[in-house]
N, C-alpha and C positions, 0 to 999 in steps of 0.2 A: 446596808439594808437591815441587817440584824439589829443595829442600833435603833433604827426607826421603829421596828416592830416592838422593841422593848419599851418604847415610850408609853406613858399612860395615855388613855384615850378619854375624850369627852364626846358624849352622844346627845345631840340636840333633837328632841322629840316633840312634835306638835300633835296634841291630842284633838279629837273631835273635829277633824277636818271635813268640811261640807261646804256646799255653795253658800249657805247663810252665815258661815263663820269666816269666810275668806276676807270679808271687809275688816274683821278684827285683826286678822293675822297679816294682811298685806303690808302695812307700813313696817312691821317688825321684820318680815322676811326680806323686804327690800333693804333694810338697814343691815341685816346679816350679810346679804349678798355684797354689799359695799365693802365688807371686811376682807373679802377674798373668796377663795374656794372653801366654803364651809358646808359640807354635806349634811343633810337633815333627814330624819325619818318622819314621814307624815302618816298619822293614824287616820285612815279614811273610813268614813261611815257611809255605806251605800245609799241609805235613805233616812237621814237624820230626823228623828222624831216623827217619822212617817209623812213628812211634808217637803223633803229635800232630796228626792230621787236624783241620783247623779245623771242619769240619761236625759233628764229634762233640762240639763244645763251643759250643753256641748262646749260652750266657751270655757267654763270652769274645768271640764274634763281635758280640754286642750292644754290648759295651764298645768294640770297634773302630769300630762304626757311630757310636756316641756321640762318639768322638774326631774322626771325619770331620765330624760336624755342628758340633763345637766349632771347627773350622778346621785340624785337623791333616791331614797327608798320609800315606797308606799307599802304600808301594812294594813291588814284588815282589822277594823276596830268595831266589832259587833256588826249588826245589820241596821237596826233602828235606833240603837243607843237609848232605849227607853224600856223600863220595866212595865210590861203590859199584861203580866200574869194576874191571877186572882189575888185578892187582898191577903196580906200576911195573917197567919193564924197563931203564931207563937211570939212571945216577947222578943226573942232573939231575931226572928225574921222581921218583926215590925221595926226594930232598931236598924237593922241592916238595909231594909228597903224603904223606910220612911224618914229616918233620921240621918244615917250615914250617906245615903244616896237614894234618889228616885230613878236612877238610870242604870241599875245593875241588870241589864237585859238578860244575861246568861247566868244569873245567880242561882236560879232554881229550875232551869229548863231541863226536861227529860231528854234522854239520848236522841230520840227520833226528831224532836223539834230542834234541838241544837244542831244535829247533823244537817237537817234541811236548811237552816239559816246559814250555816257555814258554807254549804255547797252553793247556795244562792249568792253569797258574797264572793266566793271564788269565781263563779261564773261572770259576775260583773267585772272583775279584774281581767278575766280572759277576753271578754268582749272588747275591752279597751287595749288589749295587748300590754297590760302592765305586769311586770314580773311580781310574783307574790311569794314571800318566804315566811312571813310571820302573822300571827293573830294575837291581838291584845283585847281581852274582854273589857267592856265598859266598867269603870271603877275597879278593874282587876278582879272581878268576882266571877267565879266559875263553879257550876254544879258538877257533881260527879258525872252526870250524863254528858256535860260539855267536854270534860277531860276524856271520857271514853270516845266521844266523837272525834276529837282531835287526833287520837291514835290511829284513826282510819283514813286520814286525809293527807294529801301530799304537801304538808307544811313543815317548815324546818324548826320553828321555835314559837313559844309563847313566853309571857313574862308576868311578874307581879312587881310591886314597888321596889323590891330589893334583889330580885333574881331573874335570870333567864332560865328557861327550861328547853333543852333540846327535845324535839319530837322525833319519833313517837314514844320514846321511853321516859320522858320527863326528867332526864338528867339535869340536876340543878347546878347553876353557875352563879356565884356571887356577882351582883351588878347593882350597887346602891344607887339611889336616885334622889334628887331634890324635887319636891312638888309643893305647890301652894294651894291653900283654900282662900280665894280672893274675893268672896262675895260681900264682905263688909270690912270697914276700917279695922275693927278688932281682929278679924281673921287675918287680914293682911299683915298687921303688926306682929301677931303671934307666928305667922308663917315665916316672916323675916328672921325673927329670933331663932326659931327652930332650924331654919335652913343654914344660918350662919354657924350654929353649933354643929350641925351634921357635916357641913363642908370641912370644918376643922378636923372633925373626927375621921373623915374619910380622905384626908389629904394624900395619904400614901396608897389609896386604892388604885388598882390598875385601870379601872374604868369608873366614870361617874356620869350618870344620866341626868339631864335637865328636862323635866317633864312639864311642858307648858300647856295651858288651856286657854280657850278664847277669852274667858272672863279676865284672865291675867292681863290681856292686851287692852282692856277697857279702862285701866287705871294707871296713871303715870307712875305711881309708887312701885307697883308690881312689874310693869313693863320695863322700867328703868333698872330694876333689880336684875331681871334676866339678862338684859344686854350687858350691864356692868359685870355680872358674874361670868358670862360667856367670854368677854374680853379678857378678864383677869385669868381665867383658867387657860385660855390660849396663850397668854403671855407667860404663864408658868410652865409652858412646854407641853401641854396636853395636845394630842393629835385629834382633830375632829373626824369622826367616822359615822357611818350609818350603823344601825344595829346589826344587820346581816353581815356587813363587812368586818365588824369587830368579832362577831361569832365565828365567821369563817377563818379569820386570823388565829383565833384561839384554838380552833380545831386543828389547823395546820401545825401550830406549834406543838400541840399535844402529840400529833402523829410523828413529828420529827423527834420528839423526846423519847417516844416509845421505840 
């Protein structure tokens, strides 16, 4: 058992999970399921872009419940996954909210609004009896008010592209990840080059995250990359895990070492 725990891990993470994105993900998820028992973490948006409320799609909610029963993890991924605040007023905010992404929902939310949306998301999970441990902000962008709100909620972790953070104290843990920008052929080509470089750089990392998005599934080049990379990392001996299971394992190892 100690030998198994010492093996490096791979975490397969599906971003922007919603009724309208399930058609993108479904063929890939079915292909992963055919590989065997590969647990995944699904980043679920309660009302994607304000037109995809989960409660309006009971069949999709049943699919998510079945994934939980199978051993997958569901995490809260914003609430609307859309930046609907007032227009940006500084060059930095304009870049972050109009060039980097239009979906940084929690980028500038004040404490009270962030807390309200987080609580609403938690309530959606409670309504469906889905265990909830983690929150991931859309585009990984969080305001100080969001961080303050997270300290007051019964959640175990949040993350950014290269780290996990234990809550409520935001203790940082290195957890590098690969992610693509797949909206154009140029972006897909550059993403492939960058991901190949980073994978080699992080070959010895104890954990590596694969962060997939629905747009990745719409192009054979990016979709095939993720499947080939997953299969290769599994063949290299990495253990597939959910985010919360890996974090729980790390905490247990730390307590035993202490």
